[in-house]
C-alpha positions in Angstrom: 103.4 35.1 113.9 100.0 33.5 113.6 99.7 34.1 109.8 100.8 30.5 109.0 98.7 29.0 111.8 95.2 30.2 110.8 93.4 30.8 107.6 92.5 34.5 107.3 90.1 36.1 104.9 92.1 39.4 104.8 95.3 40.8 106.3 95.9 44.4 107.3 99.6 45.0 107.7 100.9 48.2 109.3 104.4 48.9 108.0 105.2 50.7 111.2 106.5 47.4 112.5 110.3 47.1 113.1 112.2 46.1 110.0 113.2 42.5 111.1 109.5 41.7 111.6 108.6 43.1 108.2 110.9 40.6 106.5 109.3 37.8 108.4 105.8 39.1 107.6 106.6 39.5 103.9 107.8 35.9 103.7 104.8 34.5 105.5 102.4 36.5 103.3 104.1 35.2 100.2 103.9 31.6 101.5 100.3 31.9 102.6 99.1 33.6 99.4 100.8 30.9 97.4 98.6 28.3 99.1 95.4 30.3 99.3 94.6 33.7 97.8 94.0 36.3 100.4 93.7 40.1 100.0 96.2 42.4 101.8 95.8 46.0 102.9 99.0 47.8 103.7 98.9 50.8 106.1 101.7 53.2 105.4 103.0 56.4 106.9 102.6 59.3 104.5 106.3 59.6 103.9 106.7 56.2 102.3 107.3 56.1 98.6 104.8 53.7 97.0 107.3 52.1 94.6 109.6 51.3 97.5 107.2 48.9 99.2 107.6 45.9 96.9 111.3 46.5 96.4 112.0 46.8 100.1 109.8 44.1 101.5 108.6 42.1 98.5 105.0 42.8 99.6 102.2 43.1 97.2 98.8 44.5 98.3 95.4 44.9 96.8 94.9 48.2 98.7 97.1 50.7 100.4 96.0 53.2 103.0 98.0 56.2 104.0 98.1 57.0 107.7 96.4 58.9 109.2 93.2 57.5 107.7 89.5 57.6 108.6 87.8 54.5 109.9 85.2 54.9 107.0 88.0 54.6 104.4 89.4 51.4 106.0 85.9 49.9 106.4 85.0 50.6 102.8 88.2 49.0 101.5 87.7 45.9 103.7 84.1 45.6 102.4 85.1 46.0 98.8 87.8 43.3 99.1 85.6 40.8 100.9 82.6 41.1 98.7 
């Protein structure tokens, strides 16, 4: 993954990834955010239970978007986090 290679202003993580990759992504996000604060938006399928996200993957996010979503919703959340 490129998360540790570059400095990103924001990460959008879609939890539709296969589970082994989610563990790796979660660890990389924690490491990266420990060095430099960075907002995270999680994209989830509608059937996910919100409380399960941090307990399953150890992921914390500033915003969560439920799929399907509108591009306007995503754009407004990105703008709010980057401003």
